[in-house]
Rosetta silent file (secondary structure, phi, psi, omega in degrees, C-alpha in Angstrom):
SEQUENCE: MPYLDTLARFAAEVSLARLGEAATTAARLVLLDTLGAMLAGSAQPENARLARAMAERASRPAATLIGHDARVDPLLATLVNATAGVALEVDEGNRWGGGHPAIHVVPGALAVAEERGADGVRLLEAIVAGYEVSSRIGGATVPRPNVHSHGTWGTIGTAVAVARLAGLDARAMREIINLAASMSPANSWTPALEGATVRNAYPGRSGLQGILAVELHRAGFTGLADGPADVYGTILAEQFEPARALEGWGGPLRIERNYFKLYACCRYNHPALDALAAIRRREPVSAADVTAAEVVVFPFGRRMASPEPANLLAAKFSIPWAVAAALVLGHGELSAFTD
SCORE:     score description
SCORE:     0.000 S_00000001
   1 L     0.000  138.107 -176.180 -127.341  176.049  141.976 S_00000001
   2 H   -57.006  -38.533 -177.913 -129.223  179.387  142.211 S_00000001
   3 H   -64.412  -36.153  177.981 -132.652  177.831  141.683 S_00000001
   4 H   -67.879  -38.914  177.440 -132.100  175.493  144.635 S_00000001
   5 H   -61.101  -44.088 -179.104 -131.027  178.382  146.853 S_00000001
   6 H   -64.208  -47.957 -178.974 -134.182  180.311  145.965 S_00000001
   7 H   -64.987  -41.596 -179.017 -136.528  177.369  146.530 S_00000001
   8 H   -65.454  -40.603  179.852 -134.813  176.354  149.775 S_00000001
   9 H   -65.320  -42.723  177.042 -134.950  179.872  151.166 S_00000001
  10 H   -58.948  -48.641 -176.656 -138.660  180.157  150.339 S_00000001
  11 H   -62.433  -37.408 -178.048 -139.437  176.816  151.984 S_00000001
  12 H   -74.398  -26.830 -171.651 -137.498  177.681  155.137 S_00000001
  13 H  -112.531   -3.049 -175.238 -139.023  181.132  155.532 S_00000001
  14 L   -56.377  138.453 -177.524 -142.595  180.843  154.199 S_00000001
  15 L  -141.654  129.011  178.284 -145.147  182.440  156.531 S_00000001
  16 H   -59.948  -34.291 -178.215 -148.929  182.561  156.244 S_00000001
  17 H   -61.021  -29.642 -178.885 -148.885  186.004  157.801 S_00000001
  18 H   -97.962  -14.406 -175.161 -146.925  187.303  154.802 S_00000001
  19 H   -76.695  -35.696 -177.668 -148.553  185.229  152.078 S_00000001
  20 L   101.627  168.520 -171.968 -151.983  186.818  152.099 S_00000001
  21 H   -68.662  -36.951 -177.044 -155.552  185.557  152.123 S_00000001
  22 H   -62.056  -45.871 -179.630 -155.589  184.025  148.619 S_00000001
  23 H   -68.212  -39.471  179.476 -152.698  181.662  149.329 S_00000001
  24 H   -64.119  -43.560  178.446 -154.012  180.778  152.781 S_00000001
  25 H   -62.860  -42.454  179.229 -157.464  179.988  151.398 S_00000001
  26 H   -61.510  -42.762 -179.892 -155.932  177.882  148.626 S_00000001
  27 H   -63.202  -41.407  178.380 -153.847  175.920  151.131 S_00000001
  28 H   -62.819  -43.305 -179.512 -156.907  175.223  153.293 S_00000001
  29 H   -64.999  -40.905  178.439 -158.917  174.022  150.292 S_00000001
  30 H   -63.336  -42.029  178.244 -156.088  171.759  149.119 S_00000001
  31 H   -61.665  -46.416 -179.023 -155.781  170.277  152.614 S_00000001
  32 H   -65.169  -42.717 -179.682 -159.533  169.631  152.851 S_00000001
  33 H   -62.501  -41.923 -178.242 -159.747  168.160  149.348 S_00000001
  34 H   -70.471  -37.041  173.554 -156.824  165.822  150.011 S_00000001
  35 H   -59.212  -43.229  178.537 -158.274  164.720  153.347 S_00000001
  36 H   -62.072  -41.476  178.932 -161.491  163.861  151.503 S_00000001
  37 H   -63.311  -41.862 -179.752 -159.608  161.871  148.871 S_00000001
  38 H   -67.794  -41.336 -179.361 -157.741  159.903  151.556 S_00000001
  39 H   -64.593  -45.047  179.534 -160.905  159.246  153.560 S_00000001
  40 H   -63.217  -44.458 -178.602 -162.853  158.055  150.520 S_00000001
  41 H   -69.974  -21.971 -177.648 -160.017  155.829  149.333 S_00000001
  42 L   -64.019  -19.309 -178.579 -159.482  154.345  152.791 S_00000001
  43 L   -83.973  -10.729  177.095 -162.617  152.221  152.348 S_00000001
  44 L   -61.814  138.314 -173.108 -161.216  150.327  149.352 S_00000001
  45 H   -53.157  -44.762 -177.844 -160.635  146.703  150.440 S_00000001
  46 H   -67.720  -33.040  178.785 -156.907  146.622  149.698 S_00000001
  47 H   -71.437  -36.412  176.521 -156.401  149.942  151.501 S_00000001
  48 H   -65.117  -40.330  178.866 -158.281  148.698  154.550 S_00000001
  49 H   -67.132  -39.112  177.287 -156.118  145.561  154.613 S_00000001
  50 H   -62.889  -41.333  179.034 -152.951  147.651  154.270 S_00000001
  51 H   -60.827  -43.312  179.468 -154.095  149.841  157.158 S_00000001
  52 H   -64.082  -40.811 -179.683 -154.659  146.772  159.353 S_00000001
  53 H   -63.830  -41.036  179.850 -151.245  145.380  158.445 S_00000001
  54 H   -72.484  -31.446  177.777 -149.527  148.663  159.321 S_00000001
  55 H   -62.906  -30.251  178.167 -151.555  148.980  162.546 S_00000001
  56 L   -70.866  -13.286  179.426 -149.959  145.722  163.671 S_00000001
  57 L  -105.352   26.036 -172.302 -146.576  147.481  163.380 S_00000001
  58 L   -75.058   66.750  179.610 -147.589  150.369  165.632 S_00000001
  59 L   -72.303  -28.347  178.469 -144.300  150.683  167.505 S_00000001
  60 L  -136.627   81.379 -172.874 -144.740  154.445  167.797 S_00000001
  61 L   -74.970   80.657 -174.801 -148.486  155.204  167.467 S_00000001
  62 L  -114.227   -9.856 -175.305 -148.231  158.938  166.828 S_00000001
  63 E  -135.053  144.602 -174.187 -150.189  159.492  163.586 S_00000001
  64 E   -80.680  137.525  167.169 -153.735  158.639  162.499 S_00000001
  65 L   -84.506  108.709 -174.799 -154.626  156.196  159.742 S_00000001
  66 L   -58.981  128.032  179.014 -157.324  158.237  157.981 S_00000001
  67 L    87.285    0.797 -178.061 -160.635  156.370  157.945 S_00000001
  68 L  -134.865  153.559 -177.866 -159.491  153.776  160.479 S_00000001
  69 L   -90.811   66.412 -179.456 -159.452  153.558  164.250 S_00000001
  70 L  -158.526  153.119  174.974 -155.694  153.196  164.622 S_00000001
  71 E  -127.706  142.688 -175.993 -152.516  155.249  165.016 S_00000001
  72 E  -140.628 -178.484  173.435 -149.084  154.225  163.813 S_00000001
  73 L   -58.253  141.192  179.957 -145.592  155.586  163.165 S_00000001
  74 H   -54.024  -33.230  175.941 -145.746  158.649  160.846 S_00000001
  75 H   -57.865  -46.689 -177.032 -143.760  156.748  158.221 S_00000001
  76 H   -74.438  -35.421  177.053 -146.439  154.063  158.024 S_00000001
  77 H   -62.465  -41.070  178.758 -149.308  156.543  158.263 S_00000001
  78 H   -63.357  -44.383  178.118 -147.892  158.422  155.291 S_00000001
  79 H   -57.196  -49.848 -175.356 -147.587  155.205  153.286 S_00000001
  80 H   -70.095  -47.718 -173.488 -151.175  154.154  154.010 S_00000001
  81 H   -69.729  -39.389  178.498 -152.882  157.557  153.739 S_00000001
  82 H   -67.840  -37.704  177.385 -151.152  158.652  150.541 S_00000001
  83 H   -62.960  -43.952  178.005 -151.923  155.294  148.923 S_00000001
  84 H   -64.213  -33.703 -173.677 -155.594  155.640  149.842 S_00000001
  85 H   -68.363  -16.931  177.976 -155.652  159.205  148.571 S_00000001
  86 H  -107.993   -3.670 -171.684 -155.086  158.241  144.927 S_00000001
  87 L   -61.753  -32.208 -175.897 -157.159  155.050  144.864 S_00000001
  88 L  -105.814    6.432  177.490 -160.310  156.747  143.555 S_00000001
  89 L    57.356   43.079  176.949 -158.598  159.298  141.275 S_00000001
  90 L  -118.843    9.182  179.913 -160.127  162.289  143.062 S_00000001
  91 L   -77.069  144.719 -176.452 -156.891  163.925  144.295 S_00000001
  92 L   -65.790  175.576  179.387 -156.202  167.478  143.123 S_00000001
  93 E  -156.009 -178.187 -176.734 -153.471  168.410  140.671 S_00000001
  94 E  -145.838  115.641 -178.494 -151.494  171.194  139.071 S_00000001
  95 L   -73.612  -14.232 -179.558 -151.048  171.756  135.348 S_00000001
  96 L   -82.000   -8.613  177.331 -148.136  174.133  135.999 S_00000001
  97 L   146.233  151.422  174.521 -146.004  171.255  137.236 S_00000001
  98 L    94.357   -5.069  178.426 -145.707  168.452  139.697 S_00000001
  99 E    69.344  -92.755 -178.486 -148.654  166.352  138.544 S_00000001
 100 L  -130.444   75.532 -171.337 -150.541  165.962  141.830 S_00000001
 101 L   -60.962  -39.195 -171.062 -148.488  167.825  144.445 S_00000001
 102 H   -60.937  -41.539 -176.893 -150.926  167.700  147.375 S_00000001
 103 H   -71.301  -12.351  175.604 -151.052  163.917  147.700 S_00000001
 104 H   -98.755   -0.891 -178.266 -147.238  163.965  147.827 S_00000001
 105 L  -121.334  -48.621 -171.948 -147.150  166.670  150.502 S_00000001
 106 H   -63.249  -47.818 -176.091 -150.240  166.513  152.725 S_00000001
 107 H   -57.450  -47.905  179.770 -150.046  162.900  154.032 S_00000001
 108 H   -66.889  -42.544  178.799 -146.474  163.223  155.307 S_00000001
 109 H   -62.407  -42.591 -178.836 -146.984  166.763  156.596 S_00000001
 110 H   -64.393  -44.688 -177.696 -150.179  165.753  158.390 S_00000001
 111 H   -64.608  -45.242 -178.126 -148.611  162.686  160.014 S_00000001
 112 H   -72.807  -36.172  176.240 -145.503  164.502  161.244 S_00000001
 113 H   -62.316  -39.850  177.555 -147.507  167.557  162.352 S_00000001
 114 H   -64.231  -43.603  179.282 -149.719  165.261  164.428 S_00000001
 115 H   -61.352  -40.173 -176.677 -146.668  163.604  165.958 S_00000001
 116 H   -83.949  -11.514 -175.585 -145.127  166.985  166.822 S_00000001
 117 L    71.611   29.855 -178.864 -148.357  168.543  168.041 S_00000001
 118 L   -71.569  148.601  179.356 -148.004  171.336  165.467 S_00000001
 119 L   -84.395  177.429 -175.816 -150.849  173.816  165.088 S_00000001
 120 H   -63.405  -35.217  179.527 -152.808  174.547  161.910 S_00000001
 121 H   -63.257  -48.121  179.636 -150.659  177.499  160.898 S_00000001
 122 H   -62.487  -38.803  178.935 -147.462  175.437  160.963 S_00000001
 123 H   -63.191  -47.052 -178.861 -149.168  172.632  159.052 S_00000001
 124 H   -64.804  -38.205  177.092 -150.405  174.967  156.313 S_00000001
 125 H   -62.691  -39.914  178.390 -146.994  176.618  156.022 S_00000001
 126 H   -65.589  -40.156  179.304 -145.397  173.193  155.595 S_00000001
 127 H   -64.872  -44.744  178.827 -147.951  172.243  152.929 S_00000001
 128 H   -60.576  -43.848 -179.174 -147.362  175.482  151.000 S_00000001
 129 H   -62.174  -51.153 -178.860 -143.585  174.964  151.164 S_00000001
 130 H   -63.964  -39.217 -179.487 -143.679  171.360  149.976 S_00000001
 131 H   -64.306  -47.622 -176.064 -146.265  172.106  147.288 S_00000001
 132 H   -63.369  -46.363 -175.962 -144.351  175.067  145.839 S_00000001
 133 H   -67.896  -47.796 -177.287 -140.984  173.345  145.696 S_00000001
 134 H   -68.183  -36.669  178.928 -142.164  170.010  144.296 S_00000001
 135 H   -65.140  -40.931 -178.571 -144.480  171.659  141.773 S_00000001
 136 H   -70.907  -38.971  176.853 -141.729  173.923  140.478 S_00000001
 137 H   -68.332  -38.190  174.618 -139.182  171.122  140.217 S_00000001
 138 H   -61.969  -39.268 -179.952 -141.818  169.006  138.473 S_00000001
 139 H   -69.237  -21.078  177.739 -142.522  171.882  136.098 S_00000001
 140 L   -86.019   -0.097 -173.708 -138.836  172.090  135.203 S_00000001
 141 E  -111.517  134.665  172.051 -138.867  168.419  134.205 S_00000001
 142 E  -107.310   96.494 -173.391 -139.910  166.859  130.901 S_00000001
 143 E   -64.674  154.983  170.997 -140.562  163.232  131.926 S_00000001
 144 L   -62.604  153.410 -170.819 -139.843  160.322  129.667 S_00000001
 145 L   -53.911  -34.774 -175.975 -143.045  159.220  127.867 S_00000001
 146 L  -102.302   10.551  177.683 -143.788  156.259  130.153 S_00000001
 147 E   -86.074  122.865  178.954 -142.723  157.875  133.450 S_00000001
 148 L   -85.092  132.429 -176.659 -145.701  158.489  135.739 S_00000001
 149 L   -68.445  -22.964  177.440 -145.422  161.733  137.711 S_00000001
 150 L   -58.379  124.264  171.511 -146.903  160.094  140.824 S_00000001
 151 L    84.509   -0.124  179.985 -144.101  159.477  143.305 S_00000001
 152 L   -83.244  -91.011  178.438 -141.190  160.993  141.361 S_00000001
 153 L   -73.713   -0.672  174.272 -140.434  164.522  142.597 S_00000001
 154 H   -60.723  -28.977  175.958 -143.170  163.944  145.206 S_00000001
 155 H   -57.709  -39.309  178.005 -140.426  162.650  147.500 S_00000001
 156 H   -64.948  -40.145 -179.243 -139.057  166.191  147.519 S_00000001
 157 H   -59.159  -47.966  177.878 -142.499  167.581  148.406 S_00000001
 158 H   -62.779  -46.441 -176.976 -142.827  165.434  151.506 S_00000001
 159 H   -59.834  -43.518 -179.747 -139.223  166.045  152.565 S_00000001
 160 H   -64.734  -43.453  179.846 -139.570  169.825  152.285 S_00000001
 161 H   -62.193  -43.052 -179.569 -142.840  169.855  154.245 S_00000001
 162 H   -67.776  -39.545  177.430 -141.353  167.732  157.034 S_00000001
 163 H   -64.250  -36.344  177.722 -138.189  169.854  157.114 S_00000001
 164 H   -66.094  -39.981  177.201 -140.358  172.980  157.403 S_00000001
 165 H   -63.346  -29.791  179.434 -142.196  171.476  160.381 S_00000001
 166 L   -82.100   -6.056  178.548 -138.792  170.866  161.977 S_00000001
 167 L    72.244   27.877 -177.948 -137.881  174.526  161.511 S_00000001
 168 L   -73.772  151.649 -176.918 -134.731  173.787  159.482 S_00000001
 169 L   -82.866  178.167 -173.977 -132.899  176.662  157.817 S_00000001
 170 H   -62.908  -37.593 -179.576 -132.368  177.282  154.108 S_00000001
 171 H   -64.003  -46.422  178.168 -129.022  175.514  153.971 S_00000001
 172 H   -64.327  -37.719  179.622 -130.435  172.351  155.526 S_00000001
 173 H   -60.658  -43.250  178.394 -133.508  172.630  153.300 S_00000001
 174 H   -62.161  -43.263  179.247 -131.329  172.653  150.196 S_00000001
 175 H   -62.177  -38.042 -179.732 -129.427  169.587  151.390 S_00000001
 176 H   -70.695  -37.236  174.960 -132.688  167.767  152.055 S_00000001
 177 H   -58.633  -44.072 -179.860 -134.029  168.618  148.589 S_00000001
 178 H   -67.793  -40.644  176.167 -130.928  167.047  147.079 S_00000001
 179 H   -61.364  -47.133 -177.405 -131.133  163.967  149.305 S_00000001
 180 H   -63.818  -37.918  179.215 -134.819  163.490  148.479 S_00000001
 181 H   -59.354  -40.029 -179.306 -134.224  163.871  144.734 S_00000001
 182 L   -74.239   -7.149  177.875 -131.766  160.974  144.810 S_00000001
 183 L  -105.472    9.171 -177.665 -134.414  158.855  146.558 S_00000001
 184 L   -64.309  130.225  176.300 -137.091  159.449  143.893 S_00000001
 185 L   -71.602  154.394  173.115 -138.855  156.245  142.812 S_00000001
 186 L  -102.228  114.872 -175.490 -139.015  155.299  139.139 S_00000001
 187 L  -127.013  143.913 -179.257 -142.641  154.629  138.220 S_00000001
 188 E  -110.644  164.495  177.536 -144.306  153.866  134.885 S_00000001
 189 L   -75.713  -20.437 -170.013 -147.777  154.522  133.473 S_00000001
 190 H   -54.813  -45.964  179.583 -148.323  150.856  132.583 S_00000001
 191 H   -59.040  -38.284  179.123 -149.895  149.730  135.890 S_00000001
 192 H   -63.681  -44.759 -177.454 -152.462  152.547  135.764 S_00000001
 193 H   -68.561  -30.578 -179.742 -153.484  151.724  132.207 S_00000001
 194 H   -95.158   -4.759  177.164 -153.727  148.004  132.961 S_00000001
 195 L    83.366   21.227  176.746 -155.422  148.458  136.340 S_00000001
 196 L   -82.702  114.735 -170.577 -152.579  147.123  138.528 S_00000001
 197 H   -74.791    1.449  169.646 -153.200  148.784  141.872 S_00000001
 198 H   -58.401  -26.434  176.972 -149.512  148.812  142.786 S_00000001
 199 H   -56.424  -34.494 -178.407 -149.753  152.175  141.032 S_00000001
 200 H   -66.826  -21.373  179.398 -151.709  153.531  144.013 S_00000001
 201 H   -80.120   -6.995 -178.334 -148.701  152.902  146.241 S_00000001
 202 H   -53.719  -55.680 -178.918 -146.547  155.331  144.234 S_00000001
 203 H   -70.353  -27.853  176.223 -147.265  158.412  146.403 S_00000001
 204 H   -63.906  -43.638  179.986 -147.293  156.308  149.573 S_00000001
 205 H   -67.763  -43.818 -178.134 -143.813  155.047  148.849 S_00000001
 206 H   -68.194  -34.547  177.363 -142.455  158.460  147.867 S_00000001
 207 H   -65.122  -43.601  176.253 -143.978  160.066  150.979 S_00000001
 208 H   -58.171  -44.054 -178.509 -142.345  157.492  153.217 S_00000001
 209 H   -70.812  -27.454  175.683 -139.014  158.116  151.499 S_00000001
 210 H   -65.132  -40.800  175.427 -139.458  161.867  151.869 S_00000001
 211 H   -65.276  -40.563  178.436 -139.627  161.480  155.649 S_00000001
 212 H   -62.465  -32.868  179.090 -136.603  159.185  155.492 S_00000001
 213 H   -60.565  -40.224  177.974 -134.685  161.883  153.595 S_00000001
 214 H   -67.063  -39.265  177.888 -135.046  164.198  156.589 S_00000001
 215 H   -65.278  -39.312  177.418 -133.921  161.404  158.916 S_00000001
 216 H   -62.227  -40.945  177.964 -130.887  160.739  156.705 S_00000001
 217 H   -61.635  -43.418  178.272 -129.966  164.415  156.890 S_00000001
 218 H   -60.508  -34.715 -177.588 -130.185  164.316  160.689 S_00000001
 219 H   -80.143   -7.698  177.342 -127.918  161.277  160.669 S_00000001
 220 L   100.550    9.088  176.762 -125.304  163.095  158.598 S_00000001
 221 L   -70.281  152.329 -178.924 -125.894  161.639  155.131 S_00000001
 222 L  -120.730  155.059  178.423 -124.993  163.896  152.201 S_00000001
 223 L  -118.134 -174.207  178.316 -126.476  164.407  148.778 S_00000001
 224 L   -74.756  166.596  176.045 -125.355  165.778  145.423 S_00000001
 225 L   -70.046  -28.643  178.166 -124.862  169.466  144.753 S_00000001
 226 L  -145.219   79.948 -177.669 -127.822  169.321  142.331 S_00000001
 227 H   -61.292  -45.798 -179.705 -129.856  166.161  142.906 S_00000001
 228 H   -59.025  -42.209 -179.536 -132.832  167.067  140.680 S_00000001
 229 H   -63.519  -35.213 -179.820 -130.623  167.755  137.655 S_00000001
 230 H   -70.336  -52.362 -173.630 -128.886  164.404  138.135 S_00000001
 231 H   -74.983  -46.511 -176.755 -131.946  162.190  138.641 S_00000001
 232 H   -82.618  -30.000 -178.607 -134.466  163.951  136.400 S_00000001
 233 H   -79.298  -17.231 -176.060 -131.999  165.172  133.810 S_00000001
 234 H  -123.957  -19.926 -174.015 -130.370  161.791  133.184 S_00000001
 235 H  -119.339  -60.627 -169.983 -132.716  158.998  134.283 S_00000001
 236 H   -89.247  -10.571 -173.757 -136.431  159.815  134.721 S_00000001
 237 E  -134.906  159.843  173.330 -136.796  162.637  132.232 S_00000001
 238 E   -68.680  -36.155  178.685 -135.926  163.697  128.716 S_00000001
 239 E  -163.121  158.159  175.843 -134.506  166.903  130.161 S_00000001
 240 E  -129.186  124.432 -175.749 -134.388  169.065  133.263 S_00000001
 241 L  -117.459   95.496 -175.883 -134.360  172.865  132.861 S_00000001
 242 H   -53.093  -36.359 -177.938 -133.493  174.610  136.153 S_00000001
 243 H   -60.609  -32.029 -179.544 -134.541  178.057  134.851 S_00000001
 244 H   -68.717  -20.477  179.165 -138.119  176.833  134.451 S_00000001
 245 H   -66.304  -19.689 -178.290 -138.274  176.100  138.173 S_00000001
 246 H  -113.371   11.968  177.390 -138.341  179.855  138.795 S_00000001
 247 L   -60.826  133.006  179.224 -140.676  180.930  135.978 S_00000001
 248 L    70.984   18.356 -178.637 -143.209  183.441  137.279 S_00000001
 249 L   -61.664  135.899 -177.105 -141.382  183.740  140.584 S_00000001
 250 L    96.342  -11.587  176.874 -142.964  186.425  142.743 S_00000001
 251 L   -91.140 -159.494  178.334 -146.419  185.879  141.248 S_00000001
 252 L   -56.895  143.317  177.519 -149.255  183.664  142.566 S_00000001
 253 L   -69.069  157.865  179.763 -148.086  180.536  144.333 S_00000001
 254 H   -61.490  -33.049 -178.417 -148.547  177.193  142.624 S_00000001
 255 H   -68.011  -19.543  176.407 -151.052  176.120  145.264 S_00000001
 256 H   -82.638  -10.641 -173.724 -153.231  179.044  144.145 S_00000001
 257 H  -118.665   28.679 -176.550 -153.208  177.762  140.550 S_00000001
 258 L   -85.595 -176.286  170.164 -154.224  174.153  141.118 S_00000001
 259 E  -132.974  150.191  172.454 -157.292  172.274  139.943 S_00000001
 260 L  -109.239  144.173 -176.824 -159.816  170.118  141.802 S_00000001
 261 L   -82.160  131.376  174.562 -161.359  167.117  140.079 S_00000001
 262 L  -100.837   -6.133  174.415 -165.072  167.186  139.283 S_00000001
 263 L  -126.513  146.320 -175.474 -164.935  163.657  137.836 S_00000001
 264 L   -89.267   61.046 -177.124 -163.563  160.579  139.624 S_00000001
 265 L  -159.981  174.978  178.946 -161.066  159.614  136.946 S_00000001
 266 L   -54.425  139.763 -178.240 -157.796  160.564  135.281 S_00000001
 267 H   -58.365  -26.479 -178.345 -157.718  164.247  134.284 S_00000001
 268 H   -67.749  -14.258  171.744 -157.049  163.244  130.690 S_00000001
 269 H   -80.188  -24.583 -165.989 -160.681  162.053  130.557 S_00000001
 270 H   -62.776  -41.218  178.757 -162.063  165.372  131.726 S_00000001
 271 H   -57.853  -39.576  178.908 -162.025  167.367  128.446 S_00000001
 272 H   -66.044  -40.218  179.502 -164.132  164.693  126.749 S_00000001
 273 H   -68.970  -36.980  174.975 -166.573  164.623  129.668 S_00000001
 274 H   -63.009  -42.853 -179.564 -166.767  168.417  129.673 S_00000001
 275 H   -63.450  -42.973  178.373 -167.439  168.388  125.922 S_00000001
 276 H   -62.203  -41.964  178.353 -170.195  165.796  126.315 S_00000001
 277 H   -62.481  -38.871  179.231 -171.800  167.859  129.095 S_00000001
 278 H   -65.428  -41.039  177.307 -171.691  170.948  126.852 S_00000001
 279 H   -59.899  -44.048 -176.789 -173.370  169.035  124.005 S_00000001
 280 H   -70.341  -25.082  174.734 -176.121  167.882  126.348 S_00000001
 281 H   -71.412  -28.440  179.318 -176.709  171.419  127.558 S_00000001
 282 H   -79.354  -37.643 -177.647 -177.373  172.448  123.963 S_00000001
 283 L  -154.100  145.671  179.961 -179.657  169.542  123.113 S_00000001
 284 L   -68.587  129.940  178.002 -180.996  166.441  124.889 S_00000001
 285 L  -133.791  121.610  176.172 -178.979  163.327  124.066 S_00000001
 286 L  -105.112  163.262  179.700 -179.739  159.921  125.568 S_00000001
 287 H   -59.581  -33.689 -179.151 -177.613  156.821  125.369 S_00000001
 288 H   -66.345  -21.590  179.727 -180.206  155.241  123.095 S_00000001
 289 H   -80.114  -11.765 -168.447 -179.623  158.019  120.554 S_00000001
 290 L  -102.560  126.006  173.867 -175.910  157.264  120.238 S_00000001
 291 L  -102.324  -25.926  178.143 -174.430  154.756  117.817 S_00000001
 292 L  -160.975  154.980  175.846 -170.828  155.985  118.141 S_00000001
 293 L  -129.507  131.245  178.616 -168.780  158.680  119.825 S_00000001
 294 L  -109.483  126.099 -178.920 -165.642  160.204  118.335 S_00000001
 295 L  -119.414  124.313  175.944 -163.138  161.796  120.722 S_00000001
 296 L   -92.726  126.121 -173.208 -160.205  163.879  119.491 S_00000001
 297 L  -128.719  163.225  169.789 -157.309  163.609  121.927 S_00000001
 298 L   -76.355  167.859 -170.057 -153.714  164.729  122.395 S_00000001
 299 H   -51.993  -44.506 -176.483 -151.081  162.007  121.797 S_00000001
 300 H   -64.333  -28.717 -179.244 -151.067  160.454  125.286 S_00000001
 301 H   -58.304  -23.495  179.704 -154.856  160.081  125.148 S_00000001
 302 H   -68.320  -21.401  176.735 -154.426  157.346  122.560 S_00000001
 303 H   -76.591  -14.523 -177.300 -152.967  155.151  125.301 S_00000001
 304 H  -103.002   40.080 -171.911 -156.241  155.506  127.199 S_00000001
 305 L  -104.027    9.922 -176.982 -158.344  153.900  124.464 S_00000001
 306 L   -66.819  123.574  177.135 -159.219  150.528  126.028 S_00000001
 307 L   -83.210  -10.725 -178.456 -162.948  149.796  125.556 S_00000001
 308 L  -132.434   69.745 -179.592 -162.825  146.923  128.062 S_00000001
 309 L   -62.201  148.630 -171.692 -160.840  148.029  131.131 S_00000001
 310 L   -74.301  -30.401 -175.306 -159.994  145.236  133.545 S_00000001
 311 L  -161.044 -171.296 -176.161 -161.160  146.846  136.780 S_00000001
 312 H   -57.001  -45.922 -177.590 -162.053  150.079  138.581 S_00000001
 313 H   -64.606  -46.633  179.644 -158.574  151.586  138.279 S_00000001
 314 H   -62.910  -35.233  178.421 -158.223  150.773  134.592 S_00000001
 315 H   -61.354  -34.620 -179.720 -161.721  152.186  133.950 S_00000001
 316 L   -70.937  -12.982  177.614 -160.571  155.504  135.370 S_00000001
 317 L  -113.947   24.718  178.867 -157.866  155.561  132.689 S_00000001
 318 L  -120.535  115.099  177.342 -160.167  154.623  129.797 S_00000001
 319 H   -66.364  -42.781  176.540 -161.668  157.418  127.695 S_00000001
 320 H   -57.468  -42.563  179.639 -164.191  155.053  126.019 S_00000001
 321 H   -64.218  -46.938 -176.686 -165.412  153.874  129.422 S_00000001
 322 H   -60.048  -44.702 -179.159 -165.668  157.383  130.848 S_00000001
 323 H   -67.909  -44.044  179.656 -167.636  158.702  127.869 S_00000001
 324 H   -62.810  -43.121  179.564 -169.912  155.653  127.695 S_00000001
 325 H   -63.123  -40.517  178.852 -170.602  155.790  131.435 S_00000001
 326 H   -66.345  -35.960  176.800 -171.417  159.491  131.222 S_00000001
 327 H   -64.976  -42.396 -176.540 -173.789  158.841  128.325 S_00000001
 328 H   -78.115  -44.615 -172.593 -175.608  156.074  130.204 S_00000001
 329 H   -97.034  -22.217  179.655 -175.508  157.467  133.756 S_00000001
 330 L    84.712   12.264 -179.780 -175.279  161.178  133.111 S_00000001
 331 L  -158.849  172.333  176.316 -172.263  161.750  135.364 S_00000001
 332 L  -124.930   37.092 -178.786 -168.621  160.899  136.068 S_00000001
 333 L   -79.823 -177.055 -176.396 -168.879  160.328  139.800 S_00000001
 334 H   -51.651  -44.606 -174.349 -167.411  157.422  141.794 S_00000001
 335 H   -69.682  -13.500 -179.866 -170.189  154.995  140.816 S_00000001
 336 H   -72.470  -11.421 -174.742 -169.583  155.602  137.100 S_00000001
 337 H  -118.673   16.408  175.969 -166.375  153.535  137.267 S_00000001
 338 L   -94.548  167.408  178.100 -167.512  150.447  139.148 S_00000001
 339 L   -58.076    0.000    0.000 -168.465  147.101  137.626 S_00000001
């Protein structure tokens, strides 16, 4: 398919020297932001226990467990670090497609780059490649209503970044994109809304499988001629439109058009928190002054209406909690979503 040829060629040939300062700066900021998200999340009790469990399997200690004094196989490092990176809902995202591309690209790229001894330029080129391809394929996809974007086409993002670090050509890159698409996990929104932290493992699992996709290619496994159209067009999505994957091609890269979170919660909370902050800039409002708050939301926001979330994760997906916490505490930082 032409769109796959274009994306594969870009990923195989991307060069910081040709991209320019804006893209390079964006890639550095995305890398730093994602490192911060992984480091902060690594302190969560379940993430610390997962890190210890994976450290016990350190058969090839080549990659760092962020926030912990241990090195493990890059597969396991990717699983642990990507899982930690979404635990506090501070990972960046992209409204143009792909949901949260960086957390599906950086952990695997970082682990494999460390194993290979790759320099910063090669790492950033791999991140740009994985981010662009996964974001564009995500943007060409209209997911089913209950399909969570975490961990779906993210498998492709990791696979492309790892393939770029290996210096594979465009033909191999295309084959790996197709292999990775057929390995995409199926994940739902329900665990996030109910506070089941298995949801945090979504990008960890997809990152691990992205590395495996490259290993399968090396071993001689084959994929479909158009893996994304098969998996996203028939199973995980309402439709897949290949032409949308190349919309705006030749303009700013997707990594230049991302967003960073200023609140430690689901992005769907952010408009309400921004609106509340704007109201308070116009006039002083204390929690004691408020008897009720009315929030107008888009359709999915109605699923985030629980006034009594079960735990920290569920609180981050509750608009009533986020607004109430901001009224009482005056912010939407990490501590606003704890018990």
